[in-house]
C-alpha positions as CSV (number, residue, x, y, z in Angstrom):
1,G,50.6,50.5,23.8
2,W,47.5,49.9,22.0
3,D,47.0,53.0,20.6
4,A,50.5,54.4,21.1
5,D,52.7,56.4,18.7
6,G,51.0,56.0,15.9
7,K,50.1,51.9,16.2
8,G,46.7,51.3,14.2
9,P,44.1,49.4,15.5
10,C,44.5,45.1,15.7
11,V,41.4,43.0,15.5
12,W,41.4,41.9,19.2
13,D,41.4,46.1,19.5
14,T,38.1,45.8,17.7
15,F,36.9,42.5,19.7
16,T,37.9,43.5,23.2
17,H,36.3,47.2,22.8
18,Q,32.7,45.5,21.7
19,G,32.5,44.1,25.3
20,G,29.6,41.7,26.0
21,E,29.5,37.9,27.1
22,R,32.5,37.0,24.7
23,V,34.9,39.3,26.8
24,F,35.8,38.2,30.2
25,K,34.3,40.8,32.4
26,N,35.1,43.4,29.6
27,Q,38.4,43.2,29.9
28,T,40.8,44.5,27.2
29,G,44.2,44.1,26.4
30,D,45.1,47.5,26.5
31,V,47.7,47.6,29.1
32,A,47.8,43.8,29.8
33,C,51.3,42.8,31.0
34,G,52.4,47.0,30.1
35,S,55.4,45.6,28.2
36,Y,55.3,48.7,25.6
37,T,56.1,51.1,28.5
38,L,58.3,48.5,31.0
39,W,60.6,46.9,28.3
40,E,63.3,48.2,30.8
41,E,62.2,45.9,33.6
42,D,61.5,43.5,31.5
43,L,65.1,43.7,30.3
44,K,66.2,43.6,34.0
45,C,64.1,40.2,34.7
46,I,65.7,38.6,31.3
47,K,69.0,39.5,32.4
48,Q,68.5,38.3,36.5
49,L,67.0,35.1,34.8
50,G,70.3,34.7,32.8
51,L,68.2,33.5,29.5
52,T,69.9,32.9,26.5
53,H,66.8,33.2,24.3
54,Y,63.8,35.2,24.2
55,R,60.7,34.9,22.0
56,F,58.6,37.9,21.4
57,S,56.0,39.0,18.6
58,L,55.8,42.1,16.4
59,S,52.7,43.8,16.5
60,W,51.7,44.2,12.4
61,S,49.7,47.5,13.2
62,R,52.1,49.1,14.7
63,L,54.8,48.5,12.3
64,L,52.4,49.0,9.4
65,P,49.2,50.8,10.9
66,D,47.0,50.3,8.1
67,G,48.6,46.6,6.9
68,T,50.5,48.0,4.4
69,T,54.0,49.5,3.5
70,G,52.1,52.4,2.1
71,F,52.4,53.8,5.7
72,I,55.4,52.7,7.6
73,N,55.4,53.5,11.4
74,Q,59.0,54.9,12.8
75,K,58.5,54.7,15.8
76,G,57.0,51.3,16.0
77,I,60.0,50.3,14.0
78,D,62.1,52.1,16.7
79,Y,60.7,50.2,19.7
80,Y,61.4,47.1,18.2
81,N,64.8,47.9,17.1
82,K,65.5,48.8,21.0
83,I,64.3,45.6,21.9
84,I,66.7,43.5,19.6
85,D,69.7,45.7,20.3
86,D,69.0,45.7,23.9
87,L,68.9,41.8,24.1
88,L,72.1,41.4,21.9
89,T,74.2,43.3,24.2
90,N,73.1,41.5,26.9
91,G,73.9,38.1,24.8
92,V,70.2,37.3,24.5
93,T,69.3,36.0,20.9
94,P,66.1,37.4,20.0
95,I,63.2,34.7,18.4
96,V,60.7,36.6,16.3
97,T,57.0,35.9,15.6
98,L,55.9,37.7,12.9
99,Y,51.9,37.1,13.6
100,H,50.4,36.5,16.6
101,F,46.9,36.3,15.9
102,D,46.8,40.2,15.9
103,L,45.9,41.2,12.1
104,P,45.6,45.2,11.6
105,Q,41.8,45.8,11.8
106,A,41.9,47.6,8.0
107,L,43.1,44.1,6.5
108,E,40.2,42.2,8.6
109,D,37.6,44.8,6.8
110,Q,38.9,43.6,2.9
111,G,38.3,40.0,4.3
112,G,41.1,39.1,6.7
113,W,42.0,35.5,7.0
114,L,39.0,34.3,4.5
115,S,40.4,36.3,1.3
116,E,43.3,34.8,-0.5
117,A,44.5,38.7,-0.9
118,I,45.9,38.0,2.7
119,I,48.8,36.1,1.5
120,E,50.4,38.7,-0.3
121,S,49.9,41.0,2.5
122,F,51.6,38.8,4.7
123,D,54.2,38.4,2.4
124,K,55.1,41.9,1.7
125,Y,54.5,42.7,5.7
126,A,56.9,39.7,6.4
127,R,59.6,41.1,3.6
128,F,59.2,44.4,5.6
129,C,60.2,42.5,8.9
130,F,63.4,40.7,7.5
131,S,64.3,43.8,5.3
132,T,64.0,45.9,8.9
133,F,65.4,43.4,11.3
134,G,66.6,40.6,9.3
135,D,70.4,41.9,10.2
136,R,70.4,40.5,13.8
137,V,67.4,38.6,14.2
138,K,68.4,34.9,12.7
139,Q,65.6,33.1,14.2
140,W,62.0,33.7,12.6
141,I,58.4,32.4,13.3
142,T,56.5,33.6,10.5
143,I,52.6,32.5,12.4
144,N,52.3,31.7,15.9
145,E,49.7,28.4,16.4
146,P,47.6,28.7,13.1
147,N,45.7,25.5,13.8
148,I,44.4,27.2,17.0
149,F,43.7,30.3,15.5
150,A,42.0,29.2,12.5
151,V,39.7,26.9,15.1
152,M,39.2,29.6,17.5
153,A,38.4,32.3,15.3
154,Y,36.3,30.6,12.6
155,E,34.9,27.1,13.6
156,F,33.8,28.6,17.1
157,G,34.1,32.1,17.1
158,V,36.0,32.9,20.3
159,F,38.9,34.9,19.0
160,P,38.3,37.8,16.4
161,P,36.5,38.2,14.3
162,G,34.4,36.6,16.3
163,V,31.8,35.0,13.7
164,P,31.6,31.4,13.9
165,H,31.4,29.2,10.4
166,V,31.1,25.8,11.8
167,G,32.7,23.3,9.1
168,T,34.0,25.4,6.7
169,K,35.6,28.7,7.3
170,A,38.3,27.1,9.4
171,Y,39.2,25.4,6.8
172,Q,39.5,27.9,4.5
173,A,41.7,29.9,6.7
174,A,43.6,27.5,7.5
175,H,44.2,27.0,3.5
176,N,45.4,30.5,3.8
177,L,47.6,30.4,6.4
178,I,49.2,27.5,5.0
179,K,49.9,29.5,2.2
180,A,50.8,32.4,3.7
181,H,53.7,30.8,5.5
182,A,54.8,29.1,2.4
183,R,55.4,31.9,0.2
184,S,57.0,34.6,3.2
185,W,59.9,31.4,3.5
186,H,60.4,31.9,0.0
187,S,60.5,35.7,0.1
188,Y,63.3,34.7,2.8
189,D,65.0,32.2,0.8
190,S,65.7,33.6,-2.3
191,L,65.7,37.4,-1.0
192,F,67.8,37.6,2.5
193,R,68.6,34.0,3.3
194,K,72.2,34.1,1.7
195,E,73.1,37.1,3.3
196,Q,71.3,37.4,6.5
197,K,71.7,33.7,7.0
198,G,68.8,32.9,9.4
199,M,66.4,30.6,10.1
200,V,62.0,30.8,9.1
201,S,59.8,28.3,10.6
202,L,56.0,28.4,11.9
203,S,55.0,27.3,15.4
204,V,52.4,24.7,15.7
205,F,50.3,23.9,18.9
206,A,50.4,19.8,19.5
207,G,49.0,18.1,22.6
208,W,49.5,14.4,23.1
209,V,46.4,12.3,22.8
210,E,46.0,8.5,24.0
211,P,43.4,6.1,23.4
212,A,40.9,6.0,26.0
213,D,40.9,2.7,26.1
214,P,44.3,1.2,24.5
215,S,42.6,-2.2,23.8
216,S,40.3,-0.6,21.4
217,V,41.3,-0.6,17.6
218,S,38.5,2.0,17.2
219,D,40.3,4.5,20.1
220,Q,43.5,3.6,18.2
221,E,42.4,4.9,15.4
222,A,40.6,7.8,16.7
223,V,44.2,9.0,17.8
224,K,45.6,8.7,14.3
225,R,42.8,11.2,13.2
226,A,43.0,13.1,16.0
227,M,47.0,13.9,15.2
228,A,46.1,14.2,12.0
229,F,43.8,17.1,12.4
230,Q,45.6,18.6,14.9
231,L,49.0,18.6,14.2
232,D,49.6,16.7,10.8
233,F,47.5,19.1,9.0
234,F,50.0,21.8,9.1
235,A,53.2,19.8,9.2
236,K,52.7,17.1,6.7
237,P,52.2,19.8,3.7
238,I,55.2,21.6,4.7
239,F,57.3,19.3,6.1
240,I,56.6,16.4,3.9
241,D,54.7,16.6,0.8
242,G,52.8,19.9,0.1
243,D,49.4,18.0,1.1
244,Y,46.8,17.9,3.6
245,P,46.9,14.1,5.1
246,E,44.6,11.3,3.5
247,V,42.7,10.9,6.6
248,V,42.0,14.6,7.0
249,K,41.0,14.7,3.0
250,S,39.0,11.4,3.3
251,Q,37.0,12.4,6.3
252,V,36.1,15.9,5.5
253,A,35.2,14.4,1.8
254,L,33.3,11.8,3.4
255,M,31.2,14.2,5.7
256,S,30.7,16.5,3.1
257,K,29.0,14.2,0.8
258,K,27.0,12.9,3.8
259,Q,25.7,16.7,3.8
260,G,24.8,17.2,0.7
261,Y,28.0,19.3,-0.6
262,S,28.7,19.0,-4.4
263,S,32.4,18.7,-2.9
264,S,34.8,18.7,0.3
265,R,34.4,21.5,2.5
266,L,38.4,21.3,2.6
267,P,39.8,23.2,-0.2
268,E,42.2,21.6,-2.2
269,F,45.8,22.7,-3.3
270,T,46.6,22.9,-6.5
271,E,50.0,20.5,-7.7
272,E,51.9,23.7,-8.4
273,E,50.6,25.2,-4.6
274,K,51.8,21.9,-3.5
275,R,55.6,22.3,-4.9
276,M,55.4,25.8,-3.1
277,I,54.1,24.6,0.2
278,K,56.9,21.9,0.2
279,G,60.0,21.7,2.4
280,T,59.5,25.6,3.6
281,A,60.1,25.5,7.5
282,D,64.2,25.1,8.7
283,F,63.0,23.8,12.0
284,F,60.5,22.4,13.8
285,A,58.6,24.6,16.1
286,V,56.0,22.7,18.5
287,Q,54.0,24.5,21.5
288,Y,53.3,22.0,23.8
289,Y,51.1,21.8,26.9
290,T,49.0,18.8,28.1
291,T,47.7,15.7,26.7
292,R,43.5,14.2,26.3
293,L,42.2,10.9,26.2
294,V,40.5,10.2,22.8
295,K,37.8,7.9,22.1
296,N,36.0,6.8,18.9
297,Q,32.4,8.8,18.5
298,E,30.9,8.0,14.7
299,N,29.1,11.1,13.7
300,K,25.8,8.9,12.6
301,K,23.7,12.1,12.1
302,G,26.3,13.9,9.7
303,E,26.1,16.8,12.4
304,L,28.6,19.5,10.9
305,G,31.3,20.5,12.2
306,L,35.3,19.9,12.5
307,L,34.9,17.7,15.5
308,Q,32.3,16.2,13.8
309,D,34.7,15.8,11.2
310,V,37.4,14.0,13.0
311,E,34.9,11.7,14.8
312,V,36.3,11.8,18.3
313,E,35.5,12.9,21.9
314,V,38.2,14.4,23.9
315,F,38.5,14.2,27.2
316,P,41.2,14.5,30.5
317,D,41.3,11.2,32.6
318,P,40.1,12.3,35.9
319,S,43.2,11.5,37.9
320,W,45.8,13.8,36.5
321,I,45.9,17.3,38.1
322,S,44.9,19.9,36.3
323,L,43.8,23.9,36.4
324,N,41.5,25.6,33.8
325,W,42.3,23.2,30.6
326,V,46.3,22.0,31.3
327,C,46.2,18.8,32.7
328,V,49.8,17.7,34.4
329,V,51.1,14.8,31.8
330,P,54.6,15.2,31.9
331,W,55.5,12.0,29.9
332,G,53.2,13.6,27.1
333,I,55.7,15.9,25.8
334,R,58.1,12.7,25.3
335,K,55.8,10.8,23.1
336,L,55.2,14.0,21.2
337,L,58.4,14.8,20.5
338,K,59.3,11.0,19.5
339,Y,55.9,11.3,17.0
340,I,57.4,14.4,15.5
341,K,60.6,12.7,15.4
342,D,59.7,9.3,13.3
343,T,57.3,11.3,11.7
344,Y,59.0,13.9,10.0
345,N,62.6,12.6,9.6
346,N,64.1,13.8,12.3
347,P,63.8,17.7,12.3
348,V,65.7,20.0,14.6
349,I,62.6,20.7,16.9
350,Y,62.1,24.1,19.1
351,I,59.7,23.8,22.0
352,T,58.6,27.4,21.6
353,E,55.8,27.4,24.0
354,N,55.5,25.2,27.0
355,G,53.9,26.1,30.6
356,F,51.1,25.9,33.6
357,P,48.9,28.5,34.1
358,Q,49.0,30.2,37.4
359,G,45.6,30.9,39.3
360,D,43.7,34.1,40.2
361,P,44.6,35.6,42.3
362,T,48.7,34.9,41.8
363,S,50.6,33.7,44.4
364,F,54.5,33.7,44.4
365,D,54.0,30.0,46.0
366,D,53.8,28.7,42.9
367,T,54.8,25.2,44.0
368,Q,52.5,23.3,41.1
369,R,54.4,25.1,38.5
370,W,57.5,24.0,39.9
371,E,57.1,20.6,39.8
372,Y,55.5,20.6,36.1
373,F,59.0,21.8,34.9
374,R,60.6,19.5,37.2
375,Q,58.9,16.6,36.1
376,T,59.2,17.9,32.4
377,F,62.8,18.2,32.2
378,Q,62.9,14.6,33.7
379,E,60.6,13.6,31.1
380,L,62.8,14.9,28.4
381,F,66.1,14.0,29.8
382,K,64.6,9.9,29.9
383,E,65.2,10.2,26.0
384,S,68.1,12.7,25.7
385,V,70.6,10.5,24.5
386,N,68.2,9.1,21.8
387,F,67.2,12.9,20.7
388,I,71.0,14.1,21.1
389,S,72.6,11.3,19.1
390,S,68.9,12.1,16.4
391,N,69.9,15.6,15.9
392,I,67.0,16.9,17.5
393,V,68.2,20.3,19.4
394,L,65.3,21.0,22.2
395,L,64.8,24.8,23.4
396,V,62.5,24.9,26.2
397,T,60.8,28.4,26.7
398,P,58.7,28.1,29.6
399,F,55.9,30.2,29.1
400,I,53.8,31.9,31.7
401,Q,50.1,32.2,30.2
402,W,47.7,34.5,31.6
403,N,45.6,34.3,34.7
404,S,42.8,32.8,33.6
405,F,41.4,31.2,30.4
406,H,37.7,32.4,29.7
407,I,35.5,31.9,26.8
């Protein structure tokens, strides 16, 4: 349904239709899983599985074709109203994500996430969604995996808009993503919470990391830097004090100085912005798939790049079972949850994505995936007494990934 019923183009439509080496076999998202036309079939599966929660993403450009409330697409509203109402009728709680990497192309043409204007645009879109669907939706995710999006889109250029800006623009985009989330949280808090009584957060991707050499102090420090740049970069400003981790600020500043920059490549929050960002999440939403080993790797040449700023080498243990980029490391999720519990003052945690990819072609004999989930739940239950007594609620949403991950 990429162009059905008044939907405007998003950056993924533009990106995939351009084809070329960046797009696997010149495939597009024009049909994909076909949920726009197969919702009734999806609902049958939801009921058959006995799901209690169903997370889905709104398409910004389906609701607001040019990204603004100047033109509202009623057919888009009708489509999502039906999904929400059908779920509630069948006793299923909707968890709704506002933004899942698919910026309206009209807003990208105006600078997208590299422009501060996007903060206001996102807030207006969020308020529109809260107003339209918030009487029934009580759990909101503002932005899906902003840490992955910023890096893949602006550091490596393999997500739209597809132009890499090594070592610079990923930080700029991340800065605006954090402020956009915070602004929309405040809009909900001041305009809608009292009546709608919902919750708002953002979902952050986090793999667990272990030192390649547990006895190496430098590898142990590398692990701390890896967690700071991956998870704490977004979580600390929102859950703790409104600002980036100190190690992130010092690393980027040091590397920037070596490279001849007059100031750090990492933007700074003003004191007012820090106050605005702090505390803007009602629960901790995390997405875990896998674990990696980390080794210290000093950036002696002062090379430009985000990984070079972190000064780490990241790799899997060759003994781990893996498919594509996902290694089966069930104990990683237990260690990650404990890290979040200890670091972020025992928040309520939702695991909003978790899963194991299928090979291509797919098979109904998915023993590997079944075993992945079995082991994952075992690890969660090992610490269940500690987690429950610490008031951490775990909602695991098994997420079936695309058949093949290709960059």
